[in-house]
C-alpha positions in Angstrom: 139.1 -76.5 149.3 136.1 -78.1 150.9 132.8 -79.0 149.1 130.1 -78.0 151.6 127.3 -79.7 149.5 126.1 -80.5 146.0 122.5 -79.9 145.1 121.0 -81.5 142.0 118.6 -79.0 140.5 117.2 -80.6 137.4 120.1 -81.2 135.0 122.3 -78.7 136.9 124.5 -79.2 140.0 125.0 -76.3 142.3 128.1 -76.9 144.3 128.8 -74.8 147.4 132.5 -74.5 148.4 134.6 -73.1 151.2 138.4 -73.0 151.5 138.1 -74.1 155.1 136.2 -73.3 158.3 135.4 -69.6 158.5 136.4 -68.8 154.9 134.1 -67.4 152.2 131.4 -69.5 150.7 131.3 -69.8 146.9 128.8 -71.2 144.5 129.7 -73.1 141.3 127.2 -74.3 138.6 127.9 -77.1 136.1 125.9 -79.7 134.1 125.1 -82.8 136.2 126.1 -85.0 133.3 129.7 -83.6 133.5 130.2 -83.9 137.3 133.0 -86.4 136.6 134.9 -83.9 134.5 135.3 -81.2 137.1 139.0 -80.6 137.5 141.0 -79.7 140.6 141.7 -76.0 140.5 144.0 -74.0 142.8 142.2 -70.7 142.9 140.7 -68.5 145.6 136.9 -69.0 146.2 134.8 -66.0 145.3 132.0 -65.2 147.7 128.5 -66.1 146.5 127.3 -62.7 147.8 129.2 -59.5 146.9 128.5 -56.7 149.3 130.2 -53.4 150.1 129.1 -51.1 152.9 130.0 -47.5 153.7 133.4 -47.4 155.4 134.6 -50.7 154.0 138.2 -51.0 152.9 138.7 -51.5 149.1 140.9 -54.4 147.9 144.2 -53.2 146.4 144.0 -51.9 142.9 140.2 -52.0 142.5 139.1 -48.5 143.5 137.2 -46.9 140.7 137.0 -50.2 138.8 135.0 -52.5 141.1 133.5 -52.6 144.6 133.8 -56.4 144.8 135.6 -58.2 147.6 135.7 -55.3 150.0 135.9 -55.3 153.8 132.5 -56.7 154.5 133.0 -59.7 152.1 136.2 -60.5 153.9 134.3 -60.8 157.2 131.3 -62.8 156.1 130.8 -66.0 158.1 128.6 -68.9 157.3 125.8 -69.5 159.9 123.9 -72.2 158.2 122.4 -73.5 154.9 118.8 -74.6 154.5 117.2 -76.7 151.7 113.5 -76.2 151.3 111.9 -78.9 149.0 108.3 -78.8 147.9 106.3 -80.2 144.9 107.1 -76.9 143.1 110.9 -77.2 143.4 113.9 -76.6 145.7 115.2 -73.5 147.3 118.7 -73.4 148.9 119.1 -70.6 151.4 122.7 -69.7 152.6 122.8 -67.6 155.7 125.8 -65.4 156.2 126.7 -62.9 159.0 128.5 -59.6 158.5 130.7 -57.9 161.1 128.0 -55.3 161.7 125.5 -57.9 162.8 123.5 -58.1 159.6 122.2 -61.4 158.3 122.6 -61.9 154.5 120.5 -64.5 152.9 121.4 -65.9 149.5 118.5 -67.7 147.8 119.0 -70.1 144.9 115.6 -71.4 143.6 114.9 -74.1 141.2 111.3 -74.7 139.9 110.5 -78.2 138.8 111.1 -78.8 135.1 112.9 -75.5 134.6 116.4 -75.2 133.1 117.3 -71.9 134.8 117.6 -71.0 138.4 116.5 -67.8 140.3 119.1 -66.1 142.4 118.8 -63.1 144.8 120.0 -61.8 148.2 118.3 -60.3 151.2 120.1 -58.2 153.8 118.4 -58.0 157.3 119.9 -55.5 159.7 120.0 -57.3 163.0 122.7 -55.0 164.4 122.4 -51.8 166.5 123.4 -49.3 163.8 122.2 -48.2 160.3 124.2 -49.9 157.5 124.6 -48.1 154.2 125.0 -50.4 151.2 127.1 -49.5 148.2 126.9 -52.9 146.5 124.7 -56.0 147.0 124.8 -58.5 144.2 122.0 -60.7 143.1 124.4 -63.5 142.1 128.0 -64.4 142.0 129.5 -67.5 140.4 133.0 -68.8 141.2 135.4 -71.3 139.7 134.9 -70.6 136.0 135.7 -72.8 134.2 135.6 -75.9 136.5 136.6 -78.1 133.5 140.2 -77.0 133.4 142.8 -77.1 136.2 144.6 -74.0 134.7 143.2 -70.7 133.4 142.0 -72.4 130.2 143.9 -70.1 127.8 142.2 -69.4 124.6 139.0 -71.3 125.5 136.8 -68.8 127.4 134.6 -66.4 125.5 132.3 -63.7 127.0 129.2 -63.1 124.9 127.2 -60.0 125.4 124.2 -58.4 123.7 125.0 -54.9 122.7 122.1 -52.6 122.0 121.4 -49.2 120.4 118.3 -47.5 119.1 117.1 -49.5 116.1 120.0 -51.8 116.6 119.0 -54.0 119.5 120.7 -57.2 120.5 124.0 -57.4 118.5 125.9 -60.4 119.7 129.5 -59.4 120.7 131.9 -62.3 121.6 135.3 -61.6 123.1 137.9 -64.1 124.3 138.8 -63.1 127.9 142.4 -62.5 126.9 141.2 -59.7 124.6 139.4 -58.2 127.6 142.7 -58.2 129.6 141.2 -60.9 131.9 144.0 -63.5 131.7 146.0 -63.9 134.9 149.1 -61.9 135.5 152.3 -63.2 137.1 150.9 -62.2 140.5 147.4 -62.7 142.0 146.0 -59.2 141.7 142.3 -59.3 140.7 141.3 -58.2 137.3 137.7 -57.1 136.5 135.5 -56.0 133.7 132.4 -54.1 134.9 129.6 -53.2 132.3 126.0 -52.2 132.6 123.5 -49.4 132.1 122.6 -46.3 134.1 119.0 -45.0 133.9 115.4 -46.1 133.3 116.1 -47.6 129.9 117.5 -50.9 131.1 118.5 -51.9 127.6 120.8 -49.2 126.4 124.3 -50.1 125.5 123.8 -53.7 126.6 121.0 -56.0 127.5 121.2 -57.1 131.2 122.5 -60.5 130.0 125.9 -62.2 129.8 127.1 -65.6 128.6 130.5 -67.2 129.4 131.4 -70.1 127.1 134.1 -72.8 127.6 134.6 -73.6 124.0 136.9 -76.6 124.7 134.5 -78.3 127.2 131.4 -77.3 125.1 129.7 -75.6 128.1 128.0 -72.2 128.3 126.9 -70.3 131.4 124.2 -67.6 131.2 122.9 -64.9 133.5 120.0 -62.4 133.0 119.0 -59.7 135.5 115.3 -58.8 136.0 115.4 -55.0 136.8 113.9 -52.0 135.0 116.7 -49.5 135.9 120.4 -49.3 136.5 122.2 -52.7 136.6 125.7 -54.1 136.2 127.5 -57.4 135.5 131.1 -58.0 136.4 133.5 -60.7 135.0 136.6 -60.9 137.2 139.7 -63.0 137.5 141.1 -64.5 140.7 144.1 -66.6 139.9 143.2 -69.5 137.5 139.4 -68.9 137.8 137.0 -66.4 136.5 134.0 -65.2 138.6 130.7 -63.7 137.2 128.5 -61.5 139.3 125.8 -58.9 138.8 122.7 -57.1 140.0 121.9 -53.5 140.8 124.4 -51.0 139.6 126.7 -50.1 142.5 127.7 -46.7 143.9 130.5 -46.1 141.4 128.4 -47.1 138.3 124.8 -46.4 139.3 125.2 -43.6 142.0 123.5 -46.0 144.4 123.6 -46.3 148.1 120.9 -47.7 150.3 120.6 -47.2 154.1 119.1 -50.1 156.0 118.1 -49.2 159.6 118.0 -51.7 162.4 115.1 -54.1 161.9 114.8 -53.3 158.2 115.7 -55.5 155.2 116.6 -55.0 151.6 116.0 -57.5 148.8 117.9 -57.4 145.5 116.3 -58.0 142.1 116.2 -61.6 140.8 118.7 -62.9 138.4 118.2 -66.0 136.2 121.2 -68.3 135.9 121.8 -71.4 133.8 124.5 -73.7 132.5 124.3 -76.1 129.6 126.3 -78.4 127.3 126.1 -76.3 124.2 126.6 -72.7 123.0 125.2 -69.3 123.5 121.9 -70.0 121.7 121.3 -73.1 123.9 122.0 -71.1 127.1 119.8 -68.2 125.9 116.9 -70.5 125.3 117.2 -71.9 128.8 117.0 -68.3 130.2 114.1 -67.2 128.0 112.2 -70.4 128.7 112.1 -69.4 132.3 110.0 -66.4 131.2 107.1 -68.8 130.5 106.6 -69.1 134.2 105.7 -65.4 134.6 103.5 -65.2 131.5 100.1 -64.0 132.6 98.2 -62.8 129.5 94.6 -62.5 128.5 93.0 -65.6 126.8 92.9 -63.8 123.5 96.7 -63.7 123.4 97.0 -67.5 123.2 96.4 -67.4 119.5 99.2 -64.7 119.0 96.8 -62.5 117.0 98.0 -60.2 114.2 98.3 -56.5 115.1 97.8 -53.4 112.9 99.2 -50.2 114.2 98.3 -47.1 112.3 101.4 -45.0 113.2 103.2 -45.5 109.8 99.8 -44.9 108.1 98.8 -41.6 109.7 102.2 -40.5 111.2 100.8 -39.3 114.5 97.6 -37.8 113.1 94.7 -40.3 113.7 91.2 -39.1 113.0 87.7 -40.6 112.8 87.9 -40.5 109.1 91.2 -42.2 108.6 90.5 -44.8 111.4 87.2 -45.6 109.6 89.0 -46.0 106.3 91.6 -48.3 107.9 88.8 -50.4 109.4 87.1 -50.8 106.1 90.3 -51.7 104.4 91.3 -54.3 107.0 87.9 -55.9 107.5 88.2 -59.7 106.9 92.0 -59.6 106.5 92.8 -61.6 109.6 93.8 -58.6 111.8 92.7 -58.9 115.5 94.1 -55.7 117.1 93.8 -52.3 115.6 95.9 -49.8 117.6 95.5 -46.1 117.5 99.0 -44.7 118.1 100.2 -41.3 119.2 98.5 -37.9 118.4 94.9 -38.5 119.5 95.4 -36.0 122.4 97.2 -33.1 120.5 96.2 -29.6 121.6 96.5 -26.6 119.3 100.2 -25.8 118.7 101.5 -29.2 119.9 102.7 -32.4 118.2 102.4 -36.0 119.3 105.9 -35.9 120.8 105.5 -32.7 122.9 101.7 -32.5 123.7 101.3 -35.6 125.8 100.7 -35.6 129.6 97.3 -34.0 130.0 95.6 -36.9 128.2 92.6 -35.0 127.0 91.1 -36.1 123.7 91.7 -33.6 120.8 88.1 -32.4 120.3 89.1 -30.5 117.1 89.8 -33.8 115.5 87.4 -35.9 117.5 84.5 -33.5 118.1 82.1 -36.4 118.9 84.5 -38.4 120.9 85.8 -41.9 120.2 82.6 -44.0 120.5 81.7 -44.1 116.8 85.2 -44.9 115.6 85.7 -47.6 118.2 82.3 -49.2 117.5 83.3 -49.4 113.9 86.5 -51.2 114.9 84.6 -53.7 116.9 82.0 -54.2 114.2 84.8 -55.5 111.9 85.8 -58.1 114.5 88.8 -56.2 115.8 89.9 -55.1 119.3 90.6 -51.4 119.6 93.9 -50.3 121.1 95.4 -47.0 122.0 98.8 -45.4 122.7 100.0 -43.8 126.0 103.3 -42.5 127.3 102.0 -42.0 130.8 105.4 -41.8 132.6 106.5 -38.6 130.9 105.0 -35.2 130.0 105.7 -33.2 126.9 106.9 -29.6 126.9 103.6 -28.3 125.4 101.4 -30.0 128.0 100.0 -28.1 131.0 101.3 -30.9 133.2 104.9 -30.0 132.2 104.5 -27.1 134.7 103.3 -29.2 137.6 106.8 -29.4 139.0 105.7 -30.3 142.6 104.7 -33.7 141.1 107.6 -34.2 138.7 111.0 -35.9 139.3 113.8 -33.5 140.3 117.6 -33.9 140.5 119.5 -31.5 142.7 116.2 -29.6 143.2 115.5 -29.0 139.5 113.0 -30.9 137.3 114.7 -33.7 135.3 114.2 -32.5 131.7 115.4 -34.7 128.8 114.7 -33.9 125.2 111.6 -31.9 125.9 110.2 -34.4 128.4 109.8 -34.4 132.1 108.9 -37.4 134.3 106.0 -37.9 136.8 107.1 -38.9 140.3 105.3 -42.2 140.8 106.0 -42.1 144.5 103.6 -39.2 144.8 100.0 -40.2 145.5 98.7 -37.3 143.5 100.4 -38.7 140.4 98.8 -42.1 140.9 95.4 -40.6 141.3 95.8 -38.3 138.3 96.9 -41.2 136.1 94.2 -43.5 137.3 91.7 -40.9 136.2 93.4 -40.0 132.9 94.6 -43.5 131.9 92.7 -46.4 133.6 89.3 -44.7 133.8 89.7 -43.5 130.2 90.5 -47.0 129.0 87.5 -48.4 130.8 85.1 -45.7 129.7 86.0 -46.3 126.0 86.2 -50.1 126.2 89.7 -50.5 125.0 91.1 -54.0 124.9 94.7 -53.1 124.0 97.1 -50.6 125.5 100.5 -49.6 124.0 102.7 -48.1 126.6 105.6 -46.1 125.1 108.5 -44.5 127.0 110.8 -42.3 124.9 113.5 -41.1 127.2 115.6 -42.2 130.2 115.7 -40.5 133.6 119.5 -40.9 133.7 121.5 -41.4 136.9 118.6 -40.9 139.2 116.4 -38.4 141.1 115.9 -36.7 144.5 113.8 -38.1 147.3 116.0 -40.9 148.7 119.5 -41.3 150.2 121.1 -41.4 146.8 120.2 -40.6 143.2 120.4 -44.3 142.3 118.1 -45.3 145.1 115.7 -42.6 144.1 115.7 -44.1 140.6 115.1 -47.6 142.0 112.2 -46.4 144.0 110.7 -44.5 141.1 110.8 -47.6 138.8 109.4 -49.8 141.5 106.5 -47.4 141.8 106.1 -47.3 138.0 105.8 -51.1 137.9 103.3 -50.8 140.7 101.1 -48.7 138.4 101.4 -51.3 135.7 100.1 -53.8 138.2 97.3 -51.5 139.1 96.2 -51.5 135.4 96.3 -55.2 135.3 94.3 -55.6 138.5 91.7 -53.1 137.2 91.5 -54.5 133.7 92.7 -58.1 133.7 91.6 -58.7 130.1 93.6 -55.8 128.7 96.4 -56.7 126.4 99.5 -54.5 127.2 102.4 -53.7 124.9 105.7 -52.6 126.3 107.5 -50.1 124.1 110.4 -47.8 124.9 111.6 -46.1 121.7 111.5 -49.7 120.5 113.4 -52.2 122.6 114.9 -50.2 125.5 112.9 -52.2 128.1 113.3 -55.7 126.9 114.2 -57.1 130.3 112.3 -59.8 132.4 110.6 -57.6 135.0 108.9 -55.5 132.3 108.2 -58.5 130.1 106.4 -60.1 133.1 104.0 -57.2 133.3 103.0 -57.0 129.7 101.7 -59.4 127.0 104.3 -58.4 124.4 107.0 -55.8 123.6 108.1 -53.8 120.7 111.3 -55.4 119.5 112.7 -52.2 118.0 111.9 -48.9 116.3 113.3 -50.4 113.1 110.0 -50.2 111.2 110.8 -50.5 107.5 114.5 -51.0 107.0 116.7 -53.8 105.9 118.0 -54.6 109.4 114.6 -55.7 110.8 115.2 -59.5 110.4 118.7 -59.2 111.9 117.4 -57.4 115.0 114.4 -59.7 115.2 116.7 -62.7 115.3 119.0 -61.0 117.8 116.3 -60.4 120.4 115.3 -64.1 120.5 118.3 -64.5 122.8 116.6 -62.1 125.3 112.9 -62.7 125.2 110.3 -65.2 124.0 109.3 -64.8 120.3 105.6 -64.8 121.4 106.4 -61.6 123.2 108.4 -59.9 120.5 106.3 -57.6 118.3 107.9 -57.2 114.9 106.7 -54.6 112.4 106.2 -55.0 108.7 105.5 -51.6 107.1 103.8 -52.0 103.8 104.5 -49.4 101.1 102.7 -48.9 97.8 106.0 -49.0 95.8 107.0 -52.3 97.4 107.6 -55.2 95.0 106.3 -58.6 96.0 109.9 -59.5 96.8 110.2 -56.4 99.1 106.9 -57.2 100.8 107.9 -60.8 101.4 111.3 -59.7 102.8 109.4 -57.5 105.4 106.6 -60.0 106.2 109.0 -62.9 106.6 110.8 -61.2 109.4 107.6 -61.1 111.4 107.7 -64.9 111.6 110.5 -64.4 114.1 107.9 -63.2 116.6 104.6 -61.4 116.6 103.3 -60.0 113.3 102.5 -56.3 113.4 101.5 -54.5 110.2 101.4 -50.8 109.3 101.8 -48.6 106.2 100.1 -47.7 102.9 97.3 -50.2 103.2 94.9 -48.1 101.0 97.3 -48.0 98.1 98.2 -51.7 97.9 97.2 -53.5 94.7 95.3 -56.8 94.7 98.6 -58.5 93.8 100.3 -56.9 96.8 97.4 -57.8 99.1 97.7 -61.4 97.9 101.3 -61.5 99.3 100.1 -60.0 102.6 97.2 -62.5 102.9 99.5 -65.4 102.2 101.9 -64.2 104.9 99.1 -64.0 107.4 98.0 -67.5 106.6 101.5 -68.8 107.0 102.0 -66.9 110.2 98.8 -68.5 111.7 100.1 -72.0 110.7 103.4 -71.2 112.4 102.0 -69.9 115.7 102.4 -73.2 117.6 106.1 -73.2 116.9 106.5 -69.5 117.6 104.8 -70.1 121.0 106.8 -73.1 122.1 110.2 -74.0 120.5 113.9 -73.7 120.6 115.7 -71.3 118.2 119.2 -71.4 116.7 120.7 -68.9 114.3 122.7 -70.0 111.2 124.8 -67.9 108.8 127.8 -65.7 108.8 128.2 -62.7 111.1 126.5 -59.6 109.8 128.8 -56.6 110.5 126.9 -53.7 109.0 123.2 -53.6 109.9 122.5 -50.6 107.6 124.2 -52.3 104.7 123.9 -56.0 105.5 125.7 -58.6 103.4 125.5 -62.4 103.5 122.6 -64.3 104.8 120.8 -65.4 107.9 118.5 -68.3 108.8 116.8 -69.0 112.1 115.6 -72.5 112.8 113.0 -73.0 115.5 112.1 -76.5 116.5 108.8 -77.1 118.3 109.1 -78.5 121.8 107.7 -81.9 120.6 109.9 -82.0 117.5 107.0 -82.4 115.2 107.5 -79.1 113.3 110.4 -76.8 112.4 110.1 -73.2 111.4 112.9 -71.9 109.2 113.0 -68.1 108.5 115.7 -67.3 105.9 116.9 -63.9 104.6 119.5 -63.1 101.9 121.0 -59.7 102.2 122.9 -57.5 99.8 126.2 -59.4 99.0 127.0 -60.3 95.5 128.2 -63.8 96.5 125.4 -66.4 96.3 126.5 -68.9 99.0 123.9 -71.5 99.7 121.6 -71.0 102.7 121.8 -74.2 104.6 120.3 -75.1 108.0 121.2 -78.2 110.0 118.2 -80.4 110.9 117.7 -82.5 114.0 117.6 -86.3 113.6 114.5 -87.4 111.8 112.8 -87.1 108.4 110.9 -83.9 107.4 108.9 -82.6 104.6 107.8 -79.1 103.6 104.4 -78.5 105.0 104.1 -74.9 104.1 106.2 -72.2 102.4 106.0 -68.4 102.1 108.0 -66.3 99.7 107.5 -63.9 96.9 107.7 -66.7 94.3 108.2 -70.4 94.0 111.6 -71.3 95.4 113.7 -74.5 95.5 114.0 -76.2 98.8 116.2 -79.3 99.2 115.8 -81.5 102.2 118.2 -84.3 103.4 118.3 -86.0 106.7 121.0 -83.5 107.8 120.1 -80.2 106.1 117.5 -77.9 104.7 118.9 -75.9 101.8 116.9 -72.8 100.6 117.5 -71.2 97.2 117.3 -67.4 97.4 119.1 -65.8 94.5 118.0 -62.2 94.7 119.5 -59.7 97.1 117.1 -58.8 99.9 114.9 -61.8 99.4 113.4 -64.1 102.0 111.4 -67.3 102.6 109.8 -69.0 105.5 109.4 -72.8 105.7 107.3 -74.9 107.9 108.7 -78.4 108.0 106.6 -81.4 109.3 108.1 -84.5 110.7 107.3 -87.7 108.7 106.3 -90.6 111.0 
């Protein structure tokens, strides 16, 4: 096995390998500080680009399970490797030639100061014939783990983030032996392929995976930036595992792509990292990479508090109830007031089936929105409004405009009473520019909530495959998001998709923040809010606290404390809250504002036992977030419903700290040592947030 070259990219080494002249080129990542611990490993090298084209042979035993290592991969030859260094960072470009005459470029990009790398591939057809892709990966890592000469039995753990509606981000950790990925007596490849099909990229799983070597204390992480079907594969070749991913292939995602002579195709970007540490450390390195694509209006830098009226009016906003909400919230520290669904309802429709025509309900708003919105602004708040502009409801006139809606096999794609605009159609873009962008401008909205309450599924007509139709549709959708940003650069945009079904980097890059979940007022909110910190920046994670008139101070504090894990969003029975209840809310807002610098820039770790049931949680959880400069620590602690009162203890980094601020429903006991913060929460479903300050 020949080392072609090592590239030092920050604290990571990217090692390119080849078994000998003319063999496949593989890529290995490991911490630079552990270069001396890399072991000799007798295992086949896995190609750093996985590609399958129409007509390729399949490797034995893989048909129906994986398209990796097919005929084209076997013929890839290395042409050259380039290193491009600038003040911004380093890009390594590996040029490979296929037997059809195509040039495949693999790009690995490190941006100075970052702990994660960008990986993607470009195929250029320089041959005489059209080539049809069935698989082209964004990344593929070989030689896992490099810190053992054998297959590291019992040491390798695959971590994934499972997801379901109102149950986003559950961490699932499996030893590779439990996934049938230990080697057999012969060298047949074993593979686990998982992913998601459709336009909800977070459904079933987040497009993220972590592989941990528990003996070496090292964790690799990968995250795919794509708004539609994707896949990740963990495979076994002899003593080594390989990890690859990108667009969902033909078998999983119904995807093929024809590339004619002279054309090229580029894969989505994947973020890669490796670190000494565990899954939370690797997750932070991936999400920290998101800071580079943040492009938000200046008002967002303070992480303002949001109020959304949905759980107050339940899809029936009016000038009267908006006015009453404004009067109740004036002077309370709220910056955004969002009018949610229902403002467009026609006679005989509801919020969930009347959208698509985007005409103001003149029965409810006979004089338009001007007076209500001026009232919002007069109270020092920025008005916002809800749209679900990618779909049309069954009671909307636009539901019948089938020439402009997505079709599959010639019939309109209809899911749960919704159909989908075809964003590749210029008519649709013009229609929505008029009904959405011009409407926002005419009314002076400063905040837009974009919802998306169903998935297209396997794909749509209009391209060489259903999966490619889906990819093109979602690229066009994101183009419309960019149009909104270009036309209204100061507009704050929220990304919502029945909660958290779009919590992936390419959508996060287009919006200021995202709804973390549709879990609005249930016990699992803090669990989900902690989960999703492994997938997105807390400053982009909007967490709801729905305030109800019967809520005790303890219940209010339980809900409000969860919002300290991200962005605070309030809703609920604000008119019926007593002065005592409002005092709890006001204290939470004050604490949140003090914690904003740590929420914006810090490193999070979760403490506490695994919580198995989200609907009936037991035990406890605490999230420790240390500011980047180490001067402050935010601790967000929740006790759930178990009878056992085990202490809530959080390890502290080196240094001495004192309690600078505290929020809970009552006075609580906090004990600090140089090693631990211990929080006394005796009651079931109670919570506290601490802001610790370093003592010089």
